[in-house]
C-alpha positions, -999 to +999 in steps of 0.1 A: -273-402+683-257-422+655-225-405+645-196-413+622-165-394+609-177-399+573-209-410+557-207-424+521-240-423+502-241-451+476-222-484+474-215-484+436-183-481+417-172-447+431-188-452+466-173-486+472-138-472+464-140-441+485-156-459+515-131-487+514-101-464+512-114-442+540-121-471+563-093-495+556-067-482+580-092-483+609-086-447+621-119-432+609-155-443+617-171-447+582-207-455+574-217-467+539-254-461+531-269-481+502-305-481+491-303-517+477-292-550+492-259-569+494-260-584+459-243-615+475-259-640+452-252-664+424-269-643+397-246-614+404-214-634+409-218-656+378-210-635+347-233-654+323-263-648+345-261-611+337-293-609+316-312-627+344-302-604+373-334-596+392-351-563+395-339-559+431-305-552+418-316-528+390-335-495+392-348-501+357-352-464+350-368-450+318-363-417+300-389-392+289-399-396+252-368-388+231-375-366+201-342-378+186-354-414+188-387-408+171-405-402+204-395-435+219-390-439+257-354-452+264-345-478+290-319-469+316-308-498+338-287-487+369-273-510+395-290-511+429-272-526+459-236-530+468-214-527+438-240-505+420-238-508+383-205-528+386-228-556+399-249-558+368-227-545+340-208-564+312-176-562+333-156-546+304-124-529+318-118-497+299-104-464+312-111-441+282-085-423+261-056-403+275-069-374+255-101-373+276-082-366+308-058-340+292-090-324+279-105-323+314-074-305+326-077-280+297-114-275+306-106-262+340-099-293+360-062-290+370-048-322+385-069-345+362-046-349+332-038-385+321-005-382+339-024-373+371-050-401+369-028-430+356-013-437+390-048-441+405-058-465+377-027-485+385-033-483+423-068-497+419-059-526+396-047-562+401-042-572+365-034-608+359-010-598+332+012-582+358+024-546+364+040-523+339+040-486+332+002-487+325-010-514+348-009-524+385-010-558+400-014-550+437-048-533+438-082-546+450-099-545+416-091-578+398-088-575+360-085-606+339-083-620+304-115-637+294-115-674+305-136-689+276-145-664+249-168-676+221-151-685+188-172-659+170-157-632+192-122-643+182-134-644+146-145-607+149-109-598+158-098-616+127-124-597+107-108-564+118-074-576+107-090-586+073-100-549+069-064-539+078-076-525+111-050-530+139-054-557+164-049-542+199-041-566+228-044-538+254-069-509+250-056-494+283-020-494+272+001-472+249-027-467+224-065-472+224-072-476+187-077-510+172-097-542+178-094-571+202-109-591+231-117-570+262-103-575+296-129-579+323-134-572+360-134-609+370-115-630+394-112-668+387-143-667+364-165-647+388-177-611+385-155-588+406-176-558+414-164-526+432-180-539+464-161-572+462-129-552+456-132-525+483-161-533+507-162-570+514-126-574+525-131-550+554-167-558+562-159-570+597-139-540+608-152-522+639-149-488+623-169-497+592-207-498+592-226-509+561-263-500+560-281-516+531-318-512+521-315-476+535-329-448+514-313-414+516-340-388+517-318-357+519-287-341+533-288-322+566-273-288+561-267-265+591-249-232+589-235-238+555-222-273+563-234-308+557-237-324+592-256-355+584-280-375+563-317-381+567-324-418+559-354-441+557-353-478+564-386-495+561-412-470+574-388-453+598-369-421+591-339-410+612-309-387+609-273-400+611-246-375+617-211-370+601-184-353+622-161-347+592-181-349+561-204-367+536-194-382+503-222-384+477-217-414+453-252-422+441-244-420+404-252-397+375-289-399+381-293-401+419-265-378+430-281-347+414-315-360+427-302-361+463-286-326+459-319-312+446-339-329+474-315-312+498-321-277+484-290-275+461-300-270+425-319-248+400-339-225+423-372-223+404-372-261+398-368-267+436-395-242+444-418-259+420-415-290+442-419-272+474-382-275+484-365-247+502-335-234+482-302-236+501-280-229+471-292-218+436-270-241+414-285-243+379-259-269+368-270-296+392-287-321+369-276-303+338-248-315+313-261-351+312-241-370+286-244-407+275-231-429+248-258-433+222-256-468+208-269-488+178-270-526+178-268-543+145-279-580+146-275-611+125-291-645+127-266-673+118-269-708+103-240-718+126-248-729+162-215-716+175-229-684+191-251-684+222-285-696+210-321-694+222-331-729+212-336-761+230-302-773+221-287-739+231-305-741+265-291-776+271-256-763+263-262-734+287-273-759+314-241-779+310-222-746+311-238-737+344-227-770+359-192-765+345-191-730+361-202-743+395-175-769+394-145-752+378-155-715+372-147-720+335-168-723+303-195-703+286-209-689+319-178-668+323-190-647+293-192-609+297-213-610+265-195-579+252-165-601+245-147-583+217-147-549+201-126-519+195-120-482+190-116-463+157-121-428+143-147-423+116-143-385+115-110-373+100-104-345+126-112-366+157-085-361+184-090-397+196-112-427+185-148-415+182-166-448+180-165-479+202-177-513+191-189-542+214-193-576+197-218-599+215-220-636+204-258-636+208-287-618+193-297-588+214-331-570+210-343-543+233-314-546+258-318-584+259-353-581+272-369-596+240-366-634+238-351-642+204-351-677+190-322-692+171-285-683+169-267-652+160-245-623+170-248-585+175-225-555+171-229-524+191-215-491+178-216-461+201-207-425+197-178-419+222-180-381+226-216-371+219-224-334+216-260-337+227-267-327+263-296-336+286-309-332+321-319-350+353-348-333+371-370-342+401-403-359+394-413-355+430-400-343+464-402-379+475-368-396+474-383-429+466-397-417+433-375-419+402-359-388+388-370-375+354-343-384+329-339-367+295-306-377+278-317-357+247-302-384+225-292-374+189-303-338+195-270-326+179-268-336+142-231-344+147-239-374+168-260-392+142-233-384+115-208-403+136-231-431+145-241-436+109-204-443+100-200-465+130-230-487+119-215-489+084-182-502+097-201-528+118-215-542+086-181-541+068-167-562+097-194-588+094-190-589+056-155-602+059-147-639+054-140-647+091-176-637+099-193-649+067-181-684+077-210-684+102-237-678+076-251-645+090-284-629+078-290-592+086-320-590+110-327-553+101-317-548+065-314-513+051-296-495+023-266-486+043-256-458+019-290-441+019-284-416+047-321-409+053-331-446+054-302-454+077-309-425+100-346-435+103-335-470+113-311-456+139-337-433+153-361-463+156-337-486+173-308-468+190-306-463+228-281-460+256-251-483+262-254-474+299-228-447+305-246-416+319-222-389+333-218-352+339-247-341+360-226-327+389-199-312+367-164-306+379-147-273+370-129-242+383-156-218+371-183-205+396-211-225+379-194-259+384-211-281+409-178-295+423-143-281+423-113-301+411-110-317+446-146-329+442-158-307+470-193-293+463-191-255+457-209-233+483-212-258+511-187-273+535-182-310+543-196-324+511-179-342+482-192-360+451-174-392+439-190-408+409-194-404+371-216-373+376-185-352+382-171-358+347-171-325+328-171-345+295-178-381+290-148-404+286-142-423+254-151-457+267-169-477+294-173-457+326-169-483+354-131-481+357-131-443+356-157-441+383-136-463+405-106-441+398-127-410+408-135-428+441-099-435+447-090-399+441-118-386+463-106-406+492-072-389+490-089-354+486-110-361+517-080-372+537-060-341+526-089-318+537-089-335+571-052-330+575-055-292+572 
């Protein structure tokens, strides 16, 4: 009988952190179970290859038709394999706003204020700028300035200054508002995923077992306690057992899916799929939130941006050789090189829109091959009011869950996005950006609300930050309590973005790692009692 002290399900941002922290001192037997592979390849490690990462590292989920997006089906890429989405993302290191965490505490999550979480962000971080009151330099997660940002990205920061918007050198410091170049989760020009940070350094330890290409079918629950995990590798199913507990870190889509497959979720929905109800928990898979995002695009006369031409391809080939030799040059790009945070609504408690500037033309998440040169500007709604769901499509764990983000259902979201898109265009209309000869690829009367709304509904989609489907709280309906323990069952925790009661005002990778760090401490504290 295969048995461990702890089993961690999912090797993504949260799972890598919690598994690494539980296993690192050698005192506990820890098994990390991951449905995908190792992600130990050049496409994952080289930042500039991000658009070309193969399907084996990406679940490539899709949504149900979105009424708020004129019936379109949205694309939902999620990382598969060690590192999870931190192995395929744009590597932007953002924590969110201090208001987010203070608001979590006010919503019934004591111990999650900004003052509470900041030490964990610092503990995780090895920032090349060094340590200060906001940053750490001794953690496993390397955070770097960009090695070779494109000149158009630097010009976008000048564009913000031209509009009298503040230039901010550190979005994770004293204030979030302003514009600048993003710091990235890279080390010496290579992607530094959560798995490279927490898992790879202890891969050889006797007490640490890593099982890749292993699908979790369901949790084993006996007498009100999770005692193991039913897994499938190839065609063979087996049960592995946990003496002390199981930590579920499969992400905002797959964590609720696994709970529901295990009989924890909305009772009637489980019965509809022939699953025996262990705990009727309607909030499992509810409260789905995601950053709805609109990408404005411009073609340029200038060949300074990254271009889809023969000349651009030859430049990229030279950049690949430079990266192989020196880990410098254009292949260190995170694509979302510059951006910022600002409030477009007067009563916003913190910046309500985030911008990501990309020195290339992006159409359909980069899946459409665009000829020529240009740049793109993402604008996303940081605290959307719309709420969606994750539901089972089947009682078969290998089948994708049914995803309904319910984008732009709440009219407040499109009102914020509309103003975000307008500011995108104001930034590109400044002299630093006009120097590149841009032409709007999707022209519209920006001040005709109905025309702009129609364009947004025809083109907006996710910026890849789903959260909230295993909501944390102190109320009886919450899926997990403020120590991340699942309510109503012993020996089970959740450690990923699904526990967020409300989405953070920024990219979700760093907060997910922080949640994993915290969960490891909660699990250790429970074992000590």
